[in-house]
C-alpha positions in Angstrom: -26.3 -0.9 -1.7 -28.7 -3.6 -2.5 -25.8 -6.5 -1.4 -25.8 -8.0 1.7 -21.7 -8.7 0.8 -20.4 -4.9 -0.1 -20.9 -2.2 2.2 -20.0 0.4 -0.1 -17.7 1.1 -3.1 -15.0 3.6 -3.0 -14.4 5.3 -5.8 -10.5 6.3 -7.0 -9.1 10.2 -6.6 -7.2 11.1 -8.9 -3.6 12.5 -7.1 -1.1 14.7 -8.9 2.5 13.7 -7.6 4.6 15.8 -9.6 5.3 14.0 -13.1 2.5 11.3 -12.7 -1.0 10.5 -11.1 -2.0 8.5 -8.7 -5.4 6.8 -7.7 -6.1 7.2 -4.3 -8.5 5.1 -2.3 -7.9 5.8 1.2 -8.5 7.5 2.9 -12.3 8.5 2.0 -14.8 10.4 3.8 -16.9 7.4 4.0 -14.0 5.1 4.7 -10.9 6.6 6.6 -9.6 2.9 7.0 -9.7 -0.9 6.7 -8.2 -2.5 9.9 -4.7 -1.3 10.3 -5.0 0.0 6.9 -5.3 3.8 6.8 -4.2 4.8 3.0 -4.3 3.1 -0.3 -3.1 4.8 -3.8 -2.4 2.9 -6.8 0.7 4.4 -9.2 0.0 3.8 -12.5 0.2 1.7 -14.6 2.3 4.7 -16.1 4.4 4.6 -18.9 7.5 6.9 -18.6 10.1 8.3 -21.7 13.7 8.3 -20.9 14.6 11.0 -18.4 10.8 11.0 -16.7 9.8 9.1 -14.4 9.3 8.9 -10.5 11.3 11.3 -8.4 10.1 12.3 -4.7 12.2 14.0 -2.7 12.9 13.1 1.0 9.7 13.4 3.2 9.0 12.0 6.7 7.0 9.7 8.4 5.9 9.2 11.6 3.9 6.2 14.0 3.1 4.2 10.8 4.8 1.9 8.3 4.8 2.0 4.6 4.2 -1.2 2.0 5.4 -1.2 -1.4 4.5 -3.3 -3.9 5.1 -3.3 -7.7 3.5 -5.2 -10.5 5.8 -3.6 -13.2 8.8 -1.0 -12.9 11.4 -0.3 -10.3 11.6 2.4 -7.5 14.7 3.0 -5.4 14.0 3.7 -2.0 16.3 5.6 0.1 16.0 6.2 4.3 17.8 7.8 6.7 18.7 4.7 8.4 20.9 4.3 5.3 19.1 1.8 3.7 19.6 1.9 0.0 17.1 -0.6 -1.8 15.5 -1.0 -5.2 12.3 -2.7 -5.3 11.3 -5.5 -8.0 7.8 -6.3 -8.7 6.8 -9.3 -6.5 8.5 -8.1 -3.5 7.9 -6.1 -0.4 9.5 -3.2 1.0 8.3 -2.6 4.7 9.5 0.8 6.2 8.7 1.5 9.9 8.7 5.0 10.6 7.8 4.5 14.5 9.3 8.3 16.0 10.4 9.3 13.0 12.1 8.4 9.2 13.1 10.0 6.3 13.2 8.6 2.8 13.2 9.2 -0.5 11.6 7.1 -3.8 13.6 7.9 -7.3 14.7 5.9 -10.1 18.2 3.9 -10.6 19.9 5.8 -13.5 19.8 2.8 -16.0 16.1 2.8 -15.5 15.5 6.9 -15.4 17.5 7.0 -19.0 15.4 4.6 -20.8 11.8 4.7 -21.7 9.8 2.6 -18.6 6.8 1.5 -16.7 5.8 1.7 -13.4 2.6 0.0 -11.7 2.0 -0.8 -8.4 0.5 -0.1 -4.7 1.6 2.2 -2.0 -0.4 1.7 1.2 0.1 2.7 4.7 -0.6 1.2 8.1 -1.1 2.5 11.1 0.6 1.4 14.6 -1.0 0.6 17.3 -0.9 2.9 19.9 1.7 0.6 21.7 4.4 0.2 19.3 3.5 4.1 17.4 6.8 5.5 18.5 8.8 2.2 18.0 12.5 2.7 16.4 12.4 3.1 13.1 12.9 0.4 10.6 13.2 -1.1 7.1 12.7 -4.5 5.8 13.3 -6.0 2.2 11.4 -8.8 1.4 12.2 -10.5 -1.7 9.6 -12.1 -4.2 10.5 -15.5 -3.3 10.2 -15.5 0.5 6.6 -14.4 -0.3 4.3 -17.4 0.1 1.8 -18.4 -2.9 -0.5 -21.5 -3.4 -3.3 -22.2 -6.5 -6.7 -22.1 -4.4 -9.3 -23.3 -6.8 -6.8 -22.9 -9.3 -6.1 -19.3 -8.8 -2.9 -18.2 -8.0 -2.8 -16.5 -4.9 -0.1 -14.6 -2.8 -0.2 -13.9 0.8 1.7 -10.3 1.2 1.1 -9.9 4.6 -0.7 -12.0 7.9 -2.3 -15.7 7.4 -4.7 -16.8 4.5 -5.5 -20.7 2.9 -3.0 -21.8 5.3 0.0 -19.9 4.4 1.9 -17.3 6.5 3.9 -14.3 5.3 7.2 -13.8 6.6 6.7 -9.7 6.5 6.4 -8.0 9.8 3.1 -7.5 11.4 2.3 -5.0 14.4 -1.5 -5.1 14.4 -3.6 -8.9 13.1 -3.0 -7.7 9.3 -4.2 -9.2 6.2 -3.2 -8.2 2.0 -3.2 -10.9 -0.5 -3.2 -10.6 -4.2 -4.6 -12.8 -6.8 -4.7 -13.3 -11.0 -7.6 -14.9 -12.2 -8.8 -16.0 -15.4 -12.2 -15.6 -17.3 -14.5 -18.0 -15.3 -12.4 -18.6 -12.3 -13.6 -18.0 -8.6 -12.2 -17.5 -5.1 -13.4 -17.7 -1.6 -11.9 -14.6 0.3 -10.3 -15.2 3.3 -11.9 -13.6 6.4 -10.9 -10.6 8.8 -12.8 -8.1 11.3 -12.7 -5.6 8.2 -11.9 -6.3 4.9 -11.6 -3.9 1.6 -11.4 -5.8 -2.1 -9.9 -3.5 -4.8 -9.6 -4.2 -8.5 -6.3 -3.3 -9.9 -7.0 -5.1 -13.6 -10.2 -6.6 -15.1 -13.4 -7.3 -14.2 -14.9 -9.1 -11.3 -18.5 -9.9 -9.6 -18.6 -10.1 -6.1 -21.8 -12.3 -5.3 -22.6 -11.2 -9.1 -22.4 -7.9 -8.4 -19.6 -6.1 -10.6 -17.0 -4.0 -9.6 -15.3 -1.1 -11.6 -11.5 -1.3 -12.4 -9.8 0.6 -9.7 -12.8 0.5 -7.3 -12.5 -0.7 -3.6 -15.5 -2.7 -2.2 -15.6 -2.3 1.7 -17.2 -5.9 2.5 -19.5 -7.1 5.3 -18.7 -9.7 7.4 -18.9 -13.6 6.4 -18.4 -15.5 3.4 -17.5 -13.9 -0.1 -16.9 -15.2 -3.7 -15.5 -13.5 -6.3 -15.6 -14.4 -10.3 -13.4 -13.0 -12.7 -15.4 -11.9 -15.8 -12.0 -11.2 -17.9 -8.6 -13.1 -18.3 -5.7 -11.6 -16.4 -8.1 -10.2 -13.4 -6.2 -8.8 -10.8 -7.1 -8.5 -7.2 -5.7 -7.1 -3.6 -7.5 -7.9 -0.2 -6.3 -5.8 2.5 -8.0 -5.8 6.2 -7.2 -6.7 10.0 -8.4 -5.9 12.9 -9.8 -2.2 13.6 -7.2 -0.2 15.6 -9.5 3.1 16.5 -9.5 6.8 15.1 -6.0 7.8 13.8 -5.2 11.4 13.1 -3.9 11.8 9.5 -2.1 15.1 8.5 0.4 15.2 5.2 2.6 12.0 5.4 2.3 12.3 9.6 -0.5 9.8 11.4 -1.0 9.1 15.0 -3.3 8.4 17.5 -2.6 12.0 19.1 -3.3 15.2 17.6 -0.5 17.0 19.4 2.2 14.6 18.6 1.7 15.3 14.9 2.1 19.1 15.3 5.3 18.2 17.2 6.1 16.4 14.1 5.3 19.6 11.8 7.6 21.7 14.0 10.6 19.2 13.5 10.3 19.0 9.6 9.6 22.8 9.3 12.9 23.6 11.4 14.4 20.4 9.6 14.9 18.6 13.1 15.0 14.7 11.6 17.3 13.0 10.3 18.9 13.4 6.6 18.1 10.4 4.2 21.6 9.3 3.7 23.2 10.0 -0.2 20.3 12.1 -0.7 20.9 14.8 1.8 20.4 18.2 -0.4 16.7 17.6 -1.5 13.2 17.8 0.9 9.8 18.5 0.7 9.1 21.5 2.2 6.0 21.0 5.0 2.9 22.4 2.8 
């Protein structure tokens, strides 16, 4: 690519999750991870009729942390720790799988029984090797605690890590960056630095140092200062990044630095040795 600021562009792959499809950005053959981020899905934008919607049965994770962030709609998270938390737009759910957790993602009846929309991001963080087997945990951060500021007139939220003099309260295990911003046509923003960075365009149109980026694509950025300019009102970006963690294996819902750990997790799930989701014990997604 003839642009000193962009290493390459990732095009989304459509994945059907039963009832609705997501745009998958990571992992890809040419880009397994961006800093500690190893998985990136854009759910929606989707419109559901009453009786339809998100209905993800209990399934396990190990050695990673999941991050859920919505632009529109609601998802009801329940897990084997007993957490039961609907997430609303602007909030962050951080689920640390560590040595093993099971969760479901469904909808509350009052949402499910009416026409509704969903639009949001689901991301996975690989944990540093020293933290892969930590005790599982769940954290819910209300939108009111996520720091925000206007940078050159652009409203920016720092979801994880630090940028623009703001520090997010969301727990991190490695050096991690995650921000979002909404730009009006003609507005520009200089992006914060990190060892590795990926810029995702969730809505609208932008140029990266005069190079256009298509909606639902991610630009893997080179080091150095990068400026973006919106060429359409309501342009929404998400920037992820952080420190390089080294190689991770990924197989179904399992991530680990050790192949044998994933083999063990698959065996444990096959024989239902993981704990049950409290309040959602009857169903589960079988090992593929």
